[in-house]
C-alpha positions in Angstrom: -64.6 -11.0 5.4 -68.0 -12.1 4.2 -70.0 -10.1 1.8 -73.5 -9.2 2.7 -76.5 -10.7 0.8 -77.1 -7.3 -0.8 -73.5 -7.2 -1.9 -73.6 -10.7 -3.3 -76.7 -9.7 -5.2 -75.0 -6.7 -6.6 -71.9 -8.7 -7.5 -74.1 -11.1 -9.6 -74.9 -8.0 -11.7 -71.2 -7.1 -11.7 -71.4 -3.9 -9.6 -67.8 -2.7 -10.0 -67.5 -1.4 -6.5 -68.5 -4.8 -5.0 -66.0 -6.5 -7.4 -63.3 -4.1 -6.0 -64.3 -5.0 -2.5 -64.3 -8.7 -3.2 -60.8 -8.5 -4.7 -59.6 -6.6 -1.7 -61.2 -9.0 0.7 -59.5 -12.0 -1.0 -56.2 -10.3 -0.6 -56.8 -9.4 3.0 -57.6 -13.1 3.7 -54.4 -14.3 2.2 -52.4 -11.7 4.2 -54.4 -12.1 7.4 -54.7 -8.3 7.6 -55.9 -6.7 10.8 -59.7 -6.4 10.8 -59.5 -2.6 11.4 -57.4 -2.2 8.3 -59.9 -4.2 6.3 -62.8 -2.1 7.5 -61.1 1.1 6.5 -59.9 0.0 3.0 -63.2 -1.5 2.0 -64.9 1.9 1.9 -64.0 5.3 0.5 -62.8 8.0 2.9 -64.9 10.7 1.2 -67.7 10.7 -1.3 -69.0 13.9 -2.9 -72.1 14.3 -4.9 -72.7 17.6 -6.8 -75.2 19.1 -9.2 -73.8 21.3 -11.9 -76.1 23.7 -13.7 -74.9 24.5 -17.2 -76.3 27.0 -19.7 -76.6 25.2 -23.0 -76.1 26.8 -26.4 -79.8 27.1 -26.9 -80.2 29.2 -23.8 -81.7 26.5 -21.6 -80.3 25.3 -18.3 -79.4 21.6 -17.7 -78.3 20.2 -14.4 -75.6 17.5 -14.6 -74.9 15.1 -11.7 -71.2 14.7 -10.7 -69.1 12.8 -8.2 -65.6 13.0 -6.6 -64.5 10.1 -4.4 -61.3 9.7 -2.3 -60.7 6.2 -1.4 -57.5 6.3 0.7 -54.7 8.8 1.4 -52.4 6.8 3.7 -49.5 7.0 1.2 -50.2 10.6 0.1 -52.7 12.9 -1.5 -55.4 11.4 -3.7 -54.9 11.0 -7.5 -57.4 10.0 -10.1 -59.1 10.9 -13.3 -62.4 12.5 -14.2 -64.8 10.7 -16.5 -67.5 12.3 -18.7 -69.9 9.5 -19.6 -73.6 9.1 -20.1 -73.7 5.8 -18.0 -71.4 7.0 -15.2 -72.4 5.8 -11.7 -71.1 6.6 -8.3 -70.3 2.9 -7.7 -68.1 2.9 -10.8 -66.3 6.0 -9.5 -65.9 4.4 -6.1 -64.4 1.2 -7.6 -62.0 3.2 -9.8 -60.9 5.3 -6.8 -60.1 2.1 -4.9 -58.2 0.7 -7.9 -56.3 4.0 -8.0 -55.2 3.5 -4.4 -53.8 0.0 -5.3 -52.3 1.3 -8.5 -50.4 4.1 -6.9 -49.2 1.7 -4.1 -48.1 -0.9 -6.6 -46.0 1.6 -8.6 -44.6 3.0 -5.3 -46.0 6.4 -5.9 -46.5 8.7 -2.8 -50.2 9.0 -3.7 -53.6 7.7 -2.7 -56.6 6.9 -4.8 -59.3 9.2 -6.0 -61.7 9.4 -9.0 -64.4 11.7 -10.4 -67.1 11.6 -12.9 -70.0 13.5 -14.5 -73.1 12.0 -16.0 -73.2 13.5 -19.5 -72.7 12.7 -23.2 -69.8 14.8 -24.4 -70.3 13.6 -27.9 -73.6 15.5 -28.0 -72.1 18.7 -26.4 -70.5 21.7 -28.1 -67.0 22.9 -27.0 -68.6 25.9 -25.3 -71.0 23.6 -23.3 -68.1 21.3 -22.4 -66.1 24.3 -21.1 -69.0 25.5 -19.0 -69.5 22.0 -17.6 -65.8 21.6 -16.8 -65.6 24.9 -15.0 -68.9 24.2 -13.2 -67.5 21.0 -11.9 -64.5 22.7 -10.4 -66.8 25.4 -8.9 -68.6 22.6 -7.0 -65.6 20.5 -5.8 -62.7 23.1 -5.5 -62.7 22.9 -1.7 -61.9 19.2 -1.8 -59.1 19.2 -4.5 -55.7 20.8 -4.6 -52.0 20.0 -5.3 -51.6 18.5 -1.8 -55.1 17.1 -1.3 -56.5 15.5 -4.5 -55.2 15.9 -8.0 -57.6 15.1 -10.9 -56.5 14.0 -14.4 -58.1 13.0 -17.8 -60.1 9.8 -18.1 -62.9 8.5 -20.3 -64.1 11.3 -22.7 -62.0 14.0 -21.0 -58.8 15.4 -22.5 -56.0 18.0 -22.0 -58.2 20.9 -23.1 -60.8 20.0 -20.4 -57.9 19.7 -17.9 -56.7 23.1 -18.9 -60.2 24.7 -18.3 -60.4 23.0 -14.9 -56.9 24.1 -13.9 -57.7 27.6 -15.0 -60.9 27.7 -13.0 -59.2 26.5 -9.9 -56.5 29.0 -10.4 -59.1 31.8 -10.7 -60.7 30.7 -7.4 -57.3 30.4 -5.7 -56.1 33.8 -7.0 -52.9 32.4 -8.4 -51.6 29.9 -11.0 -52.0 26.4 -9.7 -50.7 24.2 -12.4 -50.2 21.3 -10.0 -53.9 20.9 -9.2 -54.5 18.9 -12.4 -52.4 16.6 -14.5 -52.7 15.6 -18.2 -52.6 19.3 -19.1 -51.3 20.7 -22.4 -47.5 21.1 -22.5 -47.8 24.9 -22.6 -49.6 24.8 -19.3 -47.3 22.5 -17.3 -48.1 19.2 -18.9 -45.4 16.5 -19.1 -43.7 15.2 -22.3 -44.8 11.6 -22.9 -48.1 12.0 -21.2 -50.2 11.5 -24.4 -49.3 7.8 -24.8 -48.2 7.0 -21.2 -51.0 4.5 -20.5 -50.3 2.5 -23.6 -46.6 2.7 -23.5 -46.4 1.7 -19.8 -48.6 -1.3 -20.4 -46.5 -2.3 -23.4 -43.4 -2.3 -21.2 -45.2 -4.7 -18.9 -46.3 -6.8 -22.0 -42.7 -6.9 -23.2 -41.6 -8.5 -19.9 -44.6 -10.8 -19.7 -43.7 -12.0 -23.3 -40.2 -12.8 -22.1 -41.4 -14.9 -19.2 -43.7 -16.8 -21.6 -41.0 -17.1 -24.4 -43.3 -15.3 -26.8 -41.6 -13.4 -29.6 -43.6 -10.2 -30.0 -42.3 -9.6 -33.5 -45.1 -11.0 -35.6 -47.2 -11.9 -32.6 -50.9 -11.4 -33.3 -52.9 -8.9 -31.2 -56.5 -7.9 -30.9 -57.5 -4.5 -29.4 -60.9 -4.2 -28.0 -61.7 -0.5 -27.7 -59.9 1.7 -30.3 -60.2 4.9 -28.4 -57.4 7.1 -27.1 -55.6 4.3 -25.2 -56.4 1.5 -27.6 -55.2 3.4 -30.7 -51.9 4.1 -29.0 -51.6 0.4 -27.9 -52.1 -0.7 -31.4 -49.7 1.7 -33.0 -47.0 1.4 -30.4 -47.2 -2.4 -30.3 -46.6 -2.4 -34.0 -43.9 0.3 -33.9 -41.9 -0.9 -30.9 -42.3 -4.7 -31.1 -43.5 -5.5 -34.6 -46.8 -7.0 -33.4 -49.4 -7.8 -36.1 -52.7 -6.1 -35.2 -55.3 -8.3 -36.7 -58.5 -6.9 -35.1 -59.8 -3.7 -33.4 -63.2 -2.5 -32.3 -64.9 0.6 -30.9 -68.4 1.3 -29.7 -69.9 1.2 -33.3 -68.2 -1.9 -34.7 -65.2 -4.2 -35.2 -62.9 -5.1 -38.1 -60.5 -8.0 -38.8 -57.7 -8.6 -41.2 -55.5 -11.7 -40.5 -52.6 -10.2 -42.4 -52.6 -7.2 -40.2 -54.0 -3.7 -39.9 -52.3 -0.4 -40.1 -53.2 1.5 -36.9 -52.4 4.9 -38.4 -54.7 4.4 -41.4 -57.3 3.1 -39.1 -57.1 6.2 -36.9 -57.4 8.3 -40.0 -60.5 6.4 -41.1 -62.0 6.8 -37.6 -61.3 10.5 -37.6 -63.1 10.8 -40.9 -66.1 8.6 -40.2 -66.3 8.4 -36.4 -65.7 4.7 -36.2 -63.4 1.8 -37.3 -66.5 0.2 -38.8 -66.5 -0.1 -42.6 -62.7 0.3 -42.8 -62.1 -0.7 -46.4 -59.0 -2.8 -45.8 -60.6 -5.2 -43.4 -63.6 -7.5 -42.9 -66.4 -6.6 -40.5 -66.5 -8.6 -37.3 -69.2 -9.1 -34.6 -67.8 -7.2 -31.6 -68.2 -10.2 -29.2 -66.1 -12.4 -31.5 -63.1 -10.1 -31.3 -62.5 -11.2 -27.7 -62.5 -14.8 -28.7 -60.1 -14.7 -31.7 -57.1 -17.0 -31.8 -54.5 -14.4 -31.1 -51.3 -14.3 -29.0 -52.3 -11.1 -27.1 -55.7 -9.7 -26.3 -55.9 -6.1 -25.1 -59.2 -4.9 -23.5 -59.0 -1.1 -23.7 -62.6 -0.1 -23.2 -64.9 -0.3 -20.2 -65.7 -2.6 -17.3 -66.9 -6.3 -17.3 -66.3 -7.2 -20.9 -64.7 -10.6 -20.0 -66.9 -12.7 -17.8 -67.5 -16.3 -16.8 -69.7 -16.5 -19.9 -66.9 -15.9 -22.4 -63.6 -16.4 -20.6 -63.5 -20.1 -21.4 -63.6 -19.3 -25.1 -60.8 -16.7 -25.1 -57.7 -18.2 -26.8 -55.1 -15.5 -26.2 -52.1 -16.6 -24.1 -51.6 -13.1 -22.7 -54.5 -10.7 -21.7 -53.3 -7.2 -21.1 -55.9 -5.0 -19.3 -55.5 -1.5 -20.5 -59.1 -0.7 -19.4 -60.2 -0.5 -15.8 -62.0 -3.6 -14.5 -62.6 -5.4 -17.8 -62.4 -8.9 -16.3 -64.7 -10.2 -13.6 -63.4 -12.3 -10.6 -65.0 -15.5 -12.0 -63.1 -14.9 -15.3 -59.9 -14.4 -13.4 -60.2 -17.9 -12.0 -60.9 -19.4 -15.4 -57.9 -17.7 -16.9 -55.6 -18.9 -14.1 -56.8 -22.5 -14.6 -56.2 -22.2 -18.3 -52.7 -20.7 -17.8 -53.7 -17.4 -19.5 -51.2 -14.8 -18.3 -53.4 -11.9 -17.2 -51.7 -8.5 -16.8 -54.2 -6.9 -14.3 -55.5 -3.4 -14.9 -53.9 -1.6 -12.0 -50.5 -2.9 -13.1 -51.0 -2.8 -16.9 -52.6 0.6 -17.2 -50.6 2.4 -14.5 -48.4 4.2 -17.0 -50.9 7.1 -17.1 -50.9 7.8 -13.3 -47.1 7.3 -13.2 -46.4 10.0 -15.8 -49.1 12.1 -14.1 -47.0 11.8 -11.0 -44.0 12.8 -13.0 -46.0 15.8 -14.2 -46.7 16.7 -10.5 -43.0 16.5 -9.7 -42.1 18.7 -12.6 -44.8 21.2 -11.7 -43.5 21.4 -8.1 -39.9 21.9 -9.3 -40.7 24.1 -12.3 -38.2 22.0 -14.2 -39.3 19.8 -17.1 -37.9 16.6 -18.5 -37.6 15.6 -22.2 -39.5 12.7 -23.6 -36.6 10.4 -23.5 -36.1 10.8 -19.7 -39.9 10.4 -19.1 -39.9 7.1 -21.0 -36.8 5.8 -19.3 -38.3 6.5 -15.8 -41.6 5.0 -16.9 -39.9 1.9 -18.2 -38.1 1.4 -14.9 -41.2 1.8 -12.8 -43.4 -0.5 -14.9 -40.7 -3.2 -15.2 -40.1 -3.2 -11.5 -43.8 -3.4 -10.7 -44.3 -6.3 -13.1 -41.6 -8.5 -11.5 -42.8 -7.6 -8.0 -46.2 -9.0 -8.9 -44.8 -12.0 -10.8 -42.7 -12.9 -7.8 -45.6 -12.8 -5.4 -47.8 -14.8 -7.8 -45.3 -17.6 -7.8 -44.6 -17.4 -4.1 -48.2 -17.6 -3.0 -49.5 -19.7 -6.0 -52.2 -17.1 -6.9 -53.2 -15.4 -10.1 -51.6 -12.1 -11.1 -54.4 -9.9 -9.9 -54.4 -11.4 -6.4 -50.6 -11.0 -6.4 -50.9 -7.3 -7.4 -53.4 -6.8 -4.6 -51.1 -8.5 -2.1 -48.2 -6.2 -3.0 -50.4 -3.0 -3.0 -52.6 -3.7 0.0 -49.7 -4.7 2.1 -48.0 -1.3 1.5 -51.1 0.7 2.3 -51.8 -1.4 5.4 -48.2 -0.8 6.6 -48.6 3.0 6.0 -51.9 3.0 7.9 -50.4 1.2 10.8 -47.3 3.5 10.9 -49.5 6.6 10.9 -51.5 5.1 13.8 -54.8 4.9 12.0 -55.3 1.4 13.4 
């Protein structure tokens, strides 16, 4: 399917939704998917725009713009996080909703793809303002979400406390406890053991298998982590703890640091908690942020935002494995460069699917009112992530395509089959 001139123009600026559409189109061409299916999966099923008035601590009223997008529900109710970010856009939310569709399909979860976002800067808001914003968002979208319709979860700059407020607000509107409407909740409110580090741990299970296929011994392997936030800090600490990786560089929005002998993620986390950034960490050297991506390391882990690896820097990246814990960090042009260089890319909707997988486990536990211990959650997560990795690797080898295209082939084929069985096309 050809992209329109407007779409091509947007893609040149790396509009994430156009990137998601292009990736889907490439897969559809390989599979020769029915044109009706293509038309449906290229666009979200539902797109909601809301305005949320919030009384600020100084007594003034501010109106925040928010979104909720459902991409596809052929396999089940929608599932996807809510992001609070000052640069949030509806196109980003649409792209992330589409990627959630493919992520759930790839992991064989009975769920579709959704996503939400609010344009705000939570770093500049008090806890009271954040609570009022969180409850206000639910007031605007409650008709469209629910345990059997669309189940939100945490994402960028949202957390279990925000999920608790949202769940409580929905429960008040429904007139009964509805723990299953939100995942990523605190344990006391129906959250799942193992949810706090699920994204990082799930991706590291995938990395473990990828290293085996590449004959890379992870003990002592060097790793750079771009984005030392919630996911990135867990990636660094767990990679060191589980596999003995040597974390040589990390970055966040304010700076980057490097130590070729290795960094201690726990001490880094404490430094960031005290100062607000990894910058000026005393046991490391400062590093220009762009240089972190191009360090000579075994494994590079982008854990931040979209489009940080492009055709402009992909050729200079030296890592043999790139594990995408962030959503959409690599552009399609960079994908092709990596494939030609034999860089083993672990695509986002495979590598970071641990979060939605344990969110699904949380839903199952909520429905059954029976909760698993951490060991059982991790074992189930390991099984899911390992199976998904080898399904993608097999298709990559069978079709001679890069790992992202292979992941799309696996995921899109399953959604297309569900749509056809339901009689949508």
